[in-house]
VEXDREN-2710 file (C-alpha; in Angstrom, 1 decimal):
% VEXDREN-2710
k/r/px/py/pz
1/MET/94.9/164.4/135.8
2/LYS/93.0/166.9/138.3
3/ALA/90.9/165.5/140.8
4/VAL/87.2/165.6/139.9
5/PRO/85.3/168.2/141.8
6/GLU/83.4/166.2/145.6
7/LYS/80.1/166.8/143.9
8/TYR/80.9/165.0/140.2
9/ARG/82.9/162.0/141.7
10/LEU/79.5/159.6/142.0
11/LEU/79.1/160.3/138.3
12/TYR/82.5/159.9/137.3
13/LEU/83.0/156.7/138.8
14/THR/79.5/155.6/137.8
15/VAL/80.8/156.2/134.0
16/PHE/83.9/154.4/134.7
17/PHE/81.9/151.2/136.2
18/VAL/80.1/151.4/132.9
19/LEU/82.9/151.8/130.5
20/TYR/84.9/149.4/132.1
21/PHE/82.2/147.0/132.7
22/TYR/80.5/147.1/129.2
23/PHE/84.0/146.9/127.5
24/MET/84.8/143.5/129.0
25/GLU/81.4/142.2/128.5
26/ILE/81.2/143.0/124.6
27/LEU/84.9/141.9/124.1
28/THR/83.9/138.7/126.1
29/VAL/80.8/138.4/123.7
30/LEU/82.6/139.4/120.3
31/ARG/85.2/136.6/121.3
32/ARG/82.8/133.7/122.0
33/TYR/80.0/134.3/119.2
34/LYS/81.8/136.9/116.7
35/THR/78.7/138.9/116.7
36/ILE/76.4/140.8/119.4
37/ILE/73.2/138.8/118.8
38/GLY/69.9/140.7/118.5
39/MET/69.4/143.3/121.1
40/GLY/72.0/142.0/122.9
41/ALA/73.7/144.8/122.9
42/VAL/71.1/147.1/124.0
43/TYR/70.3/144.2/126.9
44/ILE/73.6/144.0/128.2
45/LEU/74.5/148.0/128.4
46/MET/71.3/147.9/130.4
47/PHE/72.0/145.9/133.0
48/THR/75.9/147.0/132.7
49/VAL/74.4/150.7/134.0
50/ILE/72.2/149.2/136.6
51/LEU/75.1/147.5/138.0
52/ALA/77.7/150.5/137.7
53/LEU/75.4/152.5/139.6
54/PHE/75.0/149.9/142.1
55/CYS/78.4/149.6/142.4
56/SER/79.1/153.6/142.4
57/LEU/76.5/153.6/145.5
58/VAL/77.8/151.2/147.7
59/SER/81.5/152.7/147.1
60/SER/80.0/156.0/148.5
61/LEU/78.9/154.5/151.6
62/PHE/81.7/155.1/153.7
63/GLY/84.6/157.3/154.0
64/ARG/87.2/158.1/151.7
65/LYS/89.0/155.0/152.6
66/GLY/86.4/152.4/152.7
67/ASN/85.1/154.1/149.2
68/ARG/88.4/153.3/147.8
69/ILE/88.6/149.8/149.2
70/ALA/85.3/149.2/148.0
71/SER/85.6/150.7/144.5
72/ILE/89.0/148.8/143.6
73/SER/87.2/145.5/145.1
74/PHE/84.2/145.9/142.6
75/ALA/86.4/146.5/139.7
76/THR/88.9/143.6/140.7
77/LEU/86.1/141.3/140.9
78/ALA/85.0/142.1/137.4
79/PHE/88.1/141.4/136.0
80/LEU/88.4/138.1/138.0
81/ILE/85.3/137.1/136.6
82/PHE/85.5/137.8/133.1
83/GLY/89.3/136.8/133.3
84/THR/88.1/133.4/134.4
85/GLN/85.3/133.1/132.2
86/ASN/88.2/133.9/128.9
87/VAL/90.3/131.6/130.3
88/TYR/87.5/128.9/130.6
89/PHE/85.9/129.6/127.0
90/THR/89.9/129.0/125.6
91/ILE/90.0/125.7/127.3
92/PHE/86.4/124.5/126.6
93/ASN/85.1/126.6/124.3
94/THR/82.1/127.4/126.8
95/PHE/81.8/129.3/129.9
96/THR/81.8/128.2/133.3
97/THR/79.5/128.3/136.3
98/LEU/79.9/129.2/140.0
99/ASP/79.0/125.8/140.9
100/SER/82.3/124.7/139.0
101/VAL/84.1/127.5/140.1
102/SER/83.5/126.3/143.6
103/ARG/85.1/122.9/142.1
104/ALA/87.9/124.2/140.8
105/GLY/90.2/122.7/143.5
106/ASP/89.5/119.0/141.8
107/VAL/90.4/120.6/138.4
108/LEU/93.3/122.2/139.2
109/THR/94.9/119.1/140.7
110/ASP/94.7/117.0/137.6
111/PHE/94.5/119.8/135.0
112/TRP/96.9/122.4/136.1
113/LYS/99.0/122.0/133.3
114/GLU/95.7/122.8/131.0
115/ALA/94.8/125.5/133.5
116/LEU/98.3/127.3/132.6
117/ALA/98.3/126.6/129.0
118/GLY/94.7/128.5/128.9
119/ILE/96.3/131.2/131.0
120/TRP/98.3/131.6/128.1
121/HIS/96.8/131.4/125.2
122/THR/94.8/134.0/126.8
123/ILE/97.3/136.2/127.8
124/ILE/96.3/139.1/125.3
125/PRO/92.9/139.4/126.2
126/LEU/93.7/139.2/130.0
127/LEU/96.0/142.1/129.2
128/ILE/93.6/144.2/127.2
129/ILE/90.9/144.0/130.0
130/LEU/93.7/144.1/132.8
131/LEU/95.2/147.7/131.9
132/PRO/92.0/149.5/132.9
133/LEU/92.2/147.9/136.1
134/VAL/95.7/149.5/136.7
135/LEU/94.8/152.8/135.5
136/PHE/91.8/152.7/137.7
137/ILE/94.0/151.6/140.7
138/VAL/96.6/154.1/140.2
139/PHE/94.4/157.3/139.2
140/GLY/91.0/156.3/140.6
141/SER/91.1/158.3/144.1
142/ARG/90.6/161.2/141.7
143/ILE/87.0/159.7/140.7
144/THR/86.5/157.8/143.9
145/PRO/84.1/160.0/146.2
146/GLU/85.5/160.7/149.8
147/LYS/82.6/161.3/151.6
148/ARG/79.4/159.7/152.4
149/ILE/76.3/159.6/150.5
150/LYS/73.3/160.1/152.4
151/GLY/70.1/161.6/153.0
152/LYS/67.7/162.5/150.0
153/ARG/70.3/162.3/147.8
154/PHE/71.2/158.5/148.2
155/THR/67.3/157.6/148.5
156/LEU/66.6/159.8/145.3
157/LEU/69.6/157.3/143.7
158/ALA/68.4/154.2/145.4
159/ALA/64.8/154.8/143.6
160/VAL/66.2/155.3/140.3
161/LEU/68.5/152.0/140.7
162/LEU/65.1/150.0/141.8
163/ALA/63.4/151.3/138.9
164/LEU/66.0/150.9/136.6
165/GLN/65.8/147.1/137.5
166/ILE/62.3/146.7/137.4
167/GLY/62.1/148.3/134.2
168/ALA/65.0/146.1/132.6
169/ALA/63.5/142.9/134.0
170/ALA/60.3/143.8/132.7
171/SER/61.2/144.6/129.1
172/VAL/63.0/141.3/129.2
173/TYR/59.9/139.6/130.8
174/LEU/57.5/141.2/127.7
175/ASN/60.1/140.1/125.0
176/THR/58.5/136.8/123.5
177/SER/61.7/136.7/120.6
178/GLY/63.0/133.4/121.1
179/VAL/64.9/132.2/124.3
180/MET/64.8/135.9/125.2
181/PRO/62.8/135.8/128.0
182/TYR/63.3/132.0/129.1
183/SER/67.2/132.7/129.6
184/TYR/66.7/135.4/132.3
185/VAL/62.9/135.3/133.8
186/TYR/62.5/132.0/134.5
187/GLY/63.0/128.4/133.4
188/THR/66.8/127.0/134.1
189/PHE/70.0/128.7/134.3
190/SER/72.1/128.6/131.2
191/PRO/75.0/130.7/130.4
192/GLU/74.8/130.1/126.6
193/LEU/71.3/131.7/126.8
194/SER/72.0/134.8/129.0
195/VAL/75.6/135.4/128.1
196/PRO/75.3/136.7/124.4
197/ARG/71.7/138.4/125.6
198/PHE/73.0/139.5/128.6
199/GLY/76.5/139.7/129.5
200/ILE/78.8/137.9/131.8
201/LEU/77.8/140.0/135.1
202/THR/74.3/139.6/134.7
203/THR/74.6/136.0/134.2
204/THR/76.4/136.0/137.7
205/ARG/73.7/137.5/138.8
206/ILE/71.1/135.6/137.6
207/GLU/72.9/132.1/138.6
208/ILE/73.1/134.0/142.5
209/ARG/69.6/134.2/142.1
210/ASP/68.6/130.9/141.3
211/MET/70.9/129.6/144.1
212/LEU/69.5/132.0/146.7
213/PHE/65.7/131.3/145.7
214/LYS/66.0/128.0/144.8
215/GLY/62.7/126.3/146.1
216/THR/61.2/129.2/147.5
217/ALA/57.9/130.9/146.6
218/PHE/59.9/133.1/143.9
219/GLU/60.4/130.2/141.7
220/LYS/56.8/130.0/141.2
221/VAL/55.7/133.9/140.8
222/ILE/56.1/133.6/137.2
223/SER/55.0/131.1/134.7
224/PRO/56.6/130.7/131.2
225/LYS/55.1/132.1/128.3
226/ALA/55.2/130.5/124.8
227/PRO/57.8/132.1/122.7
228/LYS/56.7/133.2/119.4
229/GLN/56.9/132.3/116.3
230/PRO/60.5/132.4/115.0
231/GLU/61.4/133.9/111.6
232/ILE/61.2/131.2/109.2
233/ASN/64.2/131.1/107.2
234/THR/63.4/130.5/103.0
235/GLU/66.2/131.9/101.5
236/ALA/69.1/130.3/103.3
237/GLU/71.7/127.4/101.7
238/PRO/71.5/124.3/103.9
239/ILE/74.2/124.1/106.3
240/LEU/74.4/120.9/107.5
241/PRO/75.9/118.6/104.3
242/ASP/74.2/115.6/102.7
243/MET/70.9/115.9/105.3
244/PRO/68.2/113.5/103.8
245/ASP/64.7/115.4/104.0
246/ALA/62.5/112.6/105.1
247/PRO/65.0/110.0/107.0
248/ASP/63.7/106.4/107.4
249/ILE/64.5/103.8/109.4
250/PRO/65.2/100.6/107.6
251/LEU/63.8/97.1/108.5
252/PRO/65.9/94.2/110.0
253/PRO/67.5/92.1/108.1
254/ASP/65.7/89.0/107.3
255/THR/62.3/91.4/107.2
256/ASN/60.1/91.1/104.4
257/GLU/58.6/94.3/103.5
258/ALA/55.2/93.0/102.5
259/ASP/54.7/90.8/105.9
260/PRO/51.7/91.8/107.8
261/ILE/52.0/95.3/109.9
262/ILE/52.2/93.8/113.5
263/GLU/51.0/96.3/116.4
264/TYR/53.4/97.1/119.2
265/GLY/52.6/98.4/122.5
266/ASP/54.6/101.5/123.7
267/ASN/57.7/101.0/126.0
268/VAL/55.9/102.0/129.5
269/LEU/55.5/101.1/132.8
270/GLU/52.0/100.8/134.7
271/ILE/52.4/104.1/136.5
272/ASP/49.0/105.4/138.0
273/PHE/49.8/109.2/137.3
274/ASP/46.3/109.9/138.5
275/SER/46.4/108.3/141.8
276/LEU/50.1/110.2/141.8
277/ILE/48.5/113.7/141.6
278/ALA/45.5/113.1/143.7
279/ALA/48.1/111.8/147.0
280/GLU/50.8/114.6/145.8
281/THR/51.2/117.9/148.1
282/ASP/54.0/118.8/147.0
283/ASP/53.0/121.4/144.4
284/THR/56.4/120.9/141.9
285/ILE/55.8/116.8/142.2
286/ALA/52.1/117.3/141.1
287/ASP/52.9/119.4/138.0
288/MET/55.8/116.8/136.7
289/HIS/53.2/114.0/137.1
290/ARG/51.0/115.6/135.1
291/TYR/53.6/116.7/132.4
292/PHE/55.0/113.3/132.3
293/SER/51.5/112.1/132.0
294/SER/51.1/114.0/129.0
295/VAL/54.2/113.1/127.0
296/GLN/53.8/111.1/124.4
297/PRO/55.5/107.7/124.2
298/THR/57.9/105.5/122.1
299/ALA/56.3/102.1/120.6
300/LYS/58.2/99.4/120.5
301/ASN/59.4/98.4/116.8
302/GLU/60.8/95.8/114.9
303/TYR/64.5/95.9/116.7
304/THR/63.0/95.5/120.3
305/GLY/64.6/92.7/121.9
306/MET/67.0/92.4/119.2
307/PHE/69.9/91.8/121.6
308/GLU/68.0/90.5/124.4
309/GLY/70.2/88.4/126.5
310/LYS/73.5/89.5/124.9
311/ASN/76.7/91.2/126.5
312/LEU/77.1/95.0/126.7
313/ILE/80.2/97.0/126.7
314/TRP/79.5/100.6/126.4
315/ILE/81.9/103.1/126.0
316/VAL/82.1/106.7/126.1
317/ALA/85.3/107.9/125.0
318/GLU/86.9/111.3/125.9
319/GLY/87.1/114.0/123.3
320/PHE/85.9/111.2/120.4
321/SER/85.0/112.6/117.1
322/SER/84.5/111.2/113.9
323/LEU/87.3/113.6/113.2
324/ALA/89.6/110.8/114.3
325/VAL/88.1/108.4/112.1
326/ASP/90.0/106.7/109.0
327/GLU/91.3/103.3/107.8
328/ILE/94.5/104.3/107.8
329/HIS/95.1/105.5/111.5
330/THR/92.1/104.3/113.2
331/PRO/91.0/101.2/111.7
332/THR/89.1/99.1/114.4
333/LEU/87.4/102.2/114.8
334/PHE/86.7/103.0/111.3
335/LYS/85.5/99.3/111.2
336/LEU/82.8/100.0/114.0
337/SER/81.9/103.1/112.6
338/HIS/80.9/101.3/109.2
339/GLU/79.5/98.1/110.2
340/GLY/76.9/97.2/112.6
341/PHE/74.4/100.2/112.9
342/VAL/75.7/102.9/110.7
343/PHE/73.8/106.6/111.7
344/ASN/74.5/108.9/109.5
345/ASN/72.9/111.6/111.5
346/PHE/74.1/111.3/114.6
347/TYR/75.1/114.7/116.9
348/ASN/76.7/115.0/120.0
349/PRO/76.0/118.1/122.0
350/ILE/78.1/119.3/124.2
351/TRP/76.5/120.8/127.8
352/GLY/78.4/122.9/130.6
353/VAL/80.6/120.7/132.3
354/SER/81.6/118.8/129.3
355/THR/82.7/115.6/130.3
356/SER/80.8/114.9/133.1
357/ASP/77.7/116.1/131.4
358/GLY/78.3/114.2/128.3
359/GLU/78.0/111.0/130.4
360/TYR/75.1/112.2/132.2
361/THR/73.3/112.7/129.2
362/THR/74.4/109.8/127.7
363/LEU/73.3/107.1/130.4
364/LEU/70.4/108.9/132.0
365/SER/68.9/110.3/128.5
366/LEU/68.5/113.7/130.3
367/ILE/69.8/117.1/129.7
368/PRO/72.4/118.1/132.8
369/LYS/71.2/121.3/134.7
370/SER/73.4/124.0/134.2
371/GLY/75.2/125.8/137.0
372/THR/75.8/122.2/138.8
373/TRP/77.7/119.0/138.6
374/SER/74.7/116.7/137.5
375/CYS/75.8/113.7/137.2
376/LYS/77.3/114.2/140.8
377/THR/74.4/115.6/142.2
378/SER/72.7/113.0/141.0
379/SER/74.5/110.6/143.1
380/LYS/71.7/111.4/146.1
381/ASN/68.7/110.5/144.0
382/TYR/66.9/106.9/142.8
383/LEU/67.8/106.2/139.4
384/PRO/66.0/102.9/138.1
385/PHE/66.5/103.6/134.5
386/ALA/70.4/103.9/134.8
387/PHE/72.2/101.0/132.8
388/GLY/74.1/99.4/136.3
389/ASN/70.1/99.0/137.8
390/LEU/68.4/97.9/135.4
391/MET/71.3/95.3/133.7
392/SER/71.7/94.3/137.2
393/GLU/68.0/93.7/137.8
394/ALA/67.9/91.6/134.7
395/GLY/70.7/89.4/136.3
396/TYR/73.9/90.9/134.6
397/THR/76.8/91.7/136.1
398/ALA/77.4/95.5/136.3
399/ARG/80.9/96.5/136.0
400/ALA/82.0/100.3/135.7
401/TYR/86.0/101.9/134.8
402/HIS/87.5/105.5/134.1
403/ASN/91.5/105.2/133.6
404/HIS/92.0/108.5/135.6
405/THR/91.8/109.3/139.5
406/TYR/88.7/107.6/140.4
407/THR/86.7/110.7/142.5
408/TYR/87.3/112.8/139.5
409/TYR/83.5/114.5/139.1
410/GLY/82.2/112.8/141.7
411/ARG/82.3/109.2/139.7
412/ASP/83.0/107.3/143.1
413/LEU/79.4/108.5/144.2
414/SER/77.6/108.6/140.8
415/HIS/78.5/105.6/139.1
416/PRO/77.8/103.3/142.1
417/ASN/74.5/105.0/142.3
418/MET/73.4/103.8/138.8
419/GLY/74.4/100.3/139.8
420/TYR/78.0/99.7/138.9
421/ASP/80.8/98.2/140.7
422/TYR/83.2/101.3/139.9
423/LYS/87.1/101.3/139.5
424/GLY/89.1/104.0/138.6
425/VAL/93.2/104.8/139.2
426/GLY/93.2/104.8/143.0
427/ASN/90.5/102.4/143.9
428/GLY/91.4/99.5/142.2
429/LEU/92.4/100.0/138.5
430/GLU/96.5/99.7/138.8
431/ILE/97.6/101.0/135.5
432/GLU/100.9/103.1/134.6
433/GLU/100.0/106.5/136.1
434/GLN/100.7/109.4/133.4
435/TRP/99.0/112.1/131.6
436/PRO/96.6/111.2/130.1
437/GLU/96.5/107.3/131.1
438/SER/96.6/104.5/128.5
439/ASP/93.0/103.3/126.9
440/VAL/95.0/100.0/126.0
441/GLU/96.1/99.3/129.6
442/MET/92.7/99.9/131.0
443/MET/91.4/97.0/128.6
444/GLU/94.2/95.0/129.3
445/VAL/93.5/95.0/133.0
446/THR/90.3/95.3/133.4
447/VAL/88.5/92.7/130.6
448/PRO/89.8/89.5/132.2
449/GLU/87.3/90.1/135.4
450/TYR/84.2/90.0/134.1
451/VAL/84.8/88.4/130.6
452/GLY/83.9/85.1/132.2
453/ASP/81.0/86.5/133.2
454/THR/77.6/85.5/131.9
455/PRO/75.9/87.8/131.4
456/PHE/77.9/90.9/131.8
457/HIS/77.6/94.8/131.2
458/THR/80.5/96.6/131.3
459/TYR/81.0/100.9/131.4
460/TYR/83.8/102.8/130.3
461/MET/84.8/106.4/130.5
462/THR/88.1/106.4/128.6
463/VAL/90.7/109.1/129.1
464/SER/93.5/108.8/126.4
465/GLY/91.6/111.5/123.9
466/HIS/92.2/114.2/126.5
467/LEU/93.8/117.5/125.7
468/GLU/95.9/119.5/125.1
469/TYR/97.1/118.2/122.0
470/ASN/100.8/118.2/121.5
471/PHE/103.7/115.4/121.5
472/MET/105.6/117.1/124.6
473/GLY/102.7/116.9/127.6
474/ASN/100.5/114.8/126.4
475/MET/101.9/110.8/126.4
476/MET/99.5/108.9/124.0
477/ALA/99.9/111.1/121.2
478/TYR/103.8/110.8/122.0
479/LYS/103.3/106.9/122.0
480/HIS/101.6/107.4/118.4
481/LYS/103.3/110.0/116.6
482/SER/105.5/107.9/114.6
483/GLU/102.0/106.6/113.4
484/VAL/100.8/110.3/112.4
485/GLN/104.3/111.3/110.7
486/ASP/102.2/111.0/107.8
487/MET/100.0/113.6/108.9
488/LEU/102.8/115.9/109.9
489/ASP/104.7/115.5/106.3
490/ALA/101.3/116.7/104.8
491/GLY/101.7/119.9/106.6
492/TYR/98.6/119.1/109.0
493/SER/99.4/121.0/112.5
494/GLU/100.6/119.2/115.3
495/ALA/97.7/119.9/117.4
496/ALA/95.5/118.1/114.4
497/SER/98.2/115.4/114.2
498/ALA/98.8/114.6/118.2
499/TYR/94.5/114.4/118.0
500/VAL/94.6/111.5/116.0
501/ALA/97.2/110.0/117.8
502/CYS/95.4/109.6/121.1
503/GLN/92.8/108.2/119.2
504/ILE/94.8/105.7/117.8
505/GLU/95.1/104.4/121.5
506/LEU/91.8/104.4/121.9
507/ASP/91.5/102.4/118.8
508/ARG/94.1/100.1/119.7
509/ALA/92.7/99.6/122.7
510/MET/89.0/98.7/120.8
511/GLU/91.4/96.5/118.5
512/TYR/92.5/94.8/121.8
513/LEU/89.1/94.3/123.1
514/ILE/87.6/93.0/120.2
515/LYS/90.4/90.1/119.5
516/ALA/90.1/89.4/123.9
517/LEU/86.1/88.6/123.4
518/GLU/87.1/86.4/120.9
519/GLU/89.7/84.3/122.0
520/ASN/87.3/84.2/125.0
521/GLY/84.1/83.5/122.4
522/THR/81.9/85.7/123.7
523/LEU/82.4/88.4/120.9
524/GLU/79.4/87.0/118.9
525/ASP/77.3/87.4/122.0
526/THR/78.8/90.5/123.1
527/VAL/77.4/94.0/121.1
528/ILE/79.8/97.2/121.6
529/VAL/78.6/100.9/122.1
530/LEU/80.9/103.8/121.5
531/SER/80.5/107.6/121.4
532/GLY/82.5/110.5/122.8
533/ASP/81.5/112.9/125.5
534/HIS/81.9/116.0/123.8
535/TYR/83.5/116.9/120.4
536/ALA/86.9/118.1/120.2
537/TYR/87.2/121.3/121.4
538/GLY/90.7/120.8/122.7
539/LEU/91.3/121.6/118.9
540/THR/90.8/125.2/117.4
541/GLN/88.1/125.9/114.9
542/GLU/90.6/126.0/112.4
543/GLN/92.5/122.8/113.3
544/ARG/88.9/120.8/113.2
545/ALA/88.7/122.2/109.7
546/GLU/92.0/120.4/109.0
547/LEU/90.9/117.3/109.9
548/ALA/87.1/117.6/107.8
549/GLY/88.8/119.2/104.7
550/HIS/86.4/122.2/105.2
551/GLU/85.1/124.7/107.1
552/ILE/82.7/123.8/110.3
553/GLU/79.3/125.4/111.0
554/SER/79.5/125.9/114.4
555/ASN/76.3/126.1/115.9
556/PHE/75.1/122.4/114.2
557/GLU/77.6/120.7/112.2
558/GLU/80.1/121.0/114.7
559/PHE/78.7/118.5/116.6
560/ARG/77.9/116.1/114.3
561/THR/79.9/112.7/114.6
562/THR/79.6/109.1/114.7
563/LEU/77.4/106.5/116.5
564/MET/78.7/102.8/117.1
565/ILE/76.3/99.9/118.1
566/TRP/78.0/96.8/116.6
567/ASN/77.5/92.9/117.0
568/SER/79.9/91.1/115.0
569/GLU/76.7/88.7/113.9
570/MET/74.9/91.5/112.5
571/GLU/74.1/92.8/109.1
572/THR/75.1/96.0/108.6
573/VAL/72.2/98.8/108.9
574/GLU/72.3/102.2/107.7
575/VAL/70.4/104.8/109.8
576/ASP/69.9/108.3/108.1
577/LYS/67.5/109.4/111.0
578/TYR/68.9/112.3/113.0
579/CYS/69.4/111.4/116.3
580/CYS/71.8/112.7/119.3
581/SER/73.5/111.1/122.8
582/MET/70.2/111.7/124.5
583/ASP/68.7/108.5/122.1
584/ILE/71.4/106.3/123.1
585/MET/69.8/105.3/126.7
586/PRO/66.4/104.7/125.5
587/THR/68.0/103.0/122.1
588/LEU/69.7/100.5/123.9
589/ALA/66.9/99.9/126.4
590/ASN/64.6/98.9/123.7
591/LEU/67.3/96.8/121.8
592/PHE/68.1/94.6/124.7
593/GLY/64.3/94.5/125.5
594/LEU/64.4/95.9/128.9
595/GLU/61.4/97.7/130.8
596/TYR/61.5/101.1/131.0
597/ASP/59.1/104.1/130.8
598/SER/59.7/106.1/127.4
599/ARG/57.9/108.9/128.9
600/LEU/60.2/109.7/132.0
601/MET/63.1/110.8/129.5
602/MET/64.0/113.5/127.6
603/GLY/65.6/111.1/124.4
604/ARG/64.0/108.7/122.4
605/ASP/64.4/105.1/120.7
606/ILE/65.8/106.0/117.2
607/PHE/64.0/102.9/116.1
608/SER/60.8/104.1/117.1
609/THR/58.4/105.8/114.8
610/ALA/58.7/109.1/117.3
611/PRO/59.5/112.1/115.1
612/PRO/63.3/112.9/115.8
613/LEU/64.4/116.0/118.0
614/ILE/68.1/117.1/118.6
615/VAL/68.7/119.5/121.5
616/PHE/71.4/121.7/121.7
617/ASN/72.9/123.8/125.1
618/ASN/71.8/126.7/123.9
619/HIS/68.4/125.4/123.1
620/SER/68.8/125.7/119.2
621/PHE/67.4/122.1/117.5
622/ILE/67.2/120.0/114.6
623/THR/63.9/118.0/113.5
624/ASP/63.0/116.3/110.7
625/LEU/61.3/119.2/109.2
626/GLY/64.2/121.7/109.7
627/ARG/66.6/123.5/112.4
628/TYR/66.1/126.3/114.6
629/ASN/69.1/128.5/115.6
630/SER/68.6/130.1/118.8
631/THR/71.2/132.7/118.2
632/THR/69.3/133.8/115.2
633/ASP/66.0/133.3/116.3
634/THR/65.6/131.4/113.0
635/PHE/64.1/128.1/111.7
636/THR/65.3/126.9/108.6
637/PRO/63.2/124.1/106.7
638/ASN/65.0/121.3/105.0
639/ASP/64.7/121.4/101.2
640/GLY/61.2/120.6/99.7
641/VAL/59.3/120.1/103.4
642/ALA/56.3/122.5/104.1
643/VAL/56.1/123.6/107.7
644/PRO/53.1/124.2/109.6
645/GLU/51.7/127.5/110.9
646/GLY/53.3/127.7/114.7
647/TYR/55.6/124.8/114.5
648/ALA/58.9/126.1/115.2
649/ALA/57.4/128.4/118.4
650/GLU/55.8/124.8/119.4
651/MET/58.9/123.4/118.8
652/LEU/60.9/125.4/120.8
653/GLU/58.1/125.4/123.8
654/LYS/58.6/121.7/123.9
655/VAL/62.6/122.3/123.9
656/ASN/62.0/124.8/126.9
657/ASP/60.0/122.5/128.9
658/GLN/63.0/119.5/128.6
659/PHE/65.4/121.8/130.0
660/THR/62.7/122.9/132.9
661/TYR/61.6/119.2/133.6
662/SER/64.8/117.5/133.3
663/ALA/66.7/119.9/135.7
664/LYS/63.1/119.4/138.1
665/ILE/63.8/115.3/137.6
666/LEU/67.1/116.1/139.2
667/ASP/66.6/119.1/142.0
668/ASN/63.1/116.9/143.2
669/ASP/64.7/113.4/143.1
670/TYR/61.5/112.5/141.0
671/TYR/62.1/109.2/139.8
672/ALA/62.0/108.1/143.7
673/ALA/58.5/110.1/143.9
674/VAL/57.3/107.8/140.8
675/PHE/58.8/104.5/142.4
676/PRO/58.8/105.0/145.9
677/GLU/59.0/101.4/146.7
678/GLY/61.7/100.9/144.5
679/ALA/63.6/104.0/145.6
680/VAL/63.0/102.7/149.3
681/LYS/64.8/99.3/148.4
682/VAL/67.6/100.5/146.9
683/GLY/68.5/103.2/149.7
684/GLU/68.5/99.9/152.1
END
């Protein structure tokens, strides 16, 4: 290969960066989404050209050696970014953020085996994107400028670069299709929104921009615009099996439908928003006061106070999904999911920081802020509606346990701030250290600590269901291998069988818990709540389909699972209403008759008359009228349902607002602004 004449080298270097970056972008997007979304290929190319020109210009500002170092550095950095994202996607089926990468040491310390497995399973994509980098390192000197660019030529190219950036940003801002402008110009940062539309590198730039300009006047320059009406899909077959058109909430047992209608009040607190707005000097807080004062509260109902005074054991189970529930392998989980309240349309969306964000959503009824560890960040905030604080205020003892390293995800900071006396491995929870640790052992050690309290509230975050799912490196799968031998004999994959084996450990833990409560005489006075932190992303889509017995649609059905709310004395109540993990906290608050303000959280009491709204990480949503797929910008009505004009766009705007104001609650310690006296008291 001959060296390129100096006057053409900047052009050739720019072409290389465009081709290399765009190649990695398209490969990564196709690997994640199987398709290019809408105008995604055009926007990705547009921003790739801009970034490539920037890299080339910087790689022309020095002499021969400096330019060579700069160009190789840009190419290597791009490879590392794409390599990291591809490995992370292999493990977690989503993309990571700079904040999570900055905390990678915490992850690698505990999960280095999973990280190595992720690299191994991504080896082919990694080698494919590594090859152009190696070729550039070997031959790139022949297209890298040897002289410094300066004078009019530099000024002209810099002006072109600026014009291209302004033009690209303007074209996005003027596009009101679905979540397109939301994912780039304003709103909360979200890789799941920006990657398929703008690519990995532009997503990284957006995150850096938001980190640098957070809290500055830049945030207030552009106001969000209402999205245009998505396409209404009237021909698509339903992709969610057995979904009712107009689900109703059944009346509580022993309620006569002929009884006179009772007027219930709303679940609200006495908050004088008008006075708060008038006294507020911070524009952001004042805007939040106006927003939350306009939110429609949920009303109390026939189920309000149904469990008042009873004990509460609340469990968020690692990797738990209804795929692991059957009468043979997990009989206790089967019992709990088919008695008590039976939720037939419950969804557990995944968020960016998987387990930690799953806890955050479930416990606080807020959408995690993408690009940060929301649960850990919340440790600095006043959280009056965290159940440890709510139940303590009602006279309960409040304890929390996690059977893995107590500092992981910052739980040593977040959980005490939620009002819990918290123990994990390393600060008081004495169990055998293995991987993963035993849920049964955790129950055996902890139940005696609180079972004598009257009343008590206990929260568990389990770990036995954690990936990787195999019989060599996963001790819980190995422990229960003989109990899933029938699955292996029937031809199920090792991973699918090992996943069920891990959840058998959770099942045995629940069996022990129920027996211990019964022996202590507190079972009938105790409510048990269980849901997963996220779906079983440690399995491939094919392996999940093995367990489901059919292919699983990835935008909605992937997240359909089981919520258990169970008490030994209650009659079984089937609930068809659509609901999700964000609804658990307000639902429990209503069932236990606790005082809370339903306007200040994003979920809603499932038993209220409020229409359902399930929100997903990519801003897709499900309501009682249909479902919106942000990937295709299409709203599909439920069978036989008439959708009002403009409904889909109105709901999408509402969903976008939920993301925006959830992030603002976290960033601005908003509850302390609403309840300053309580915040001061807790701070003391």
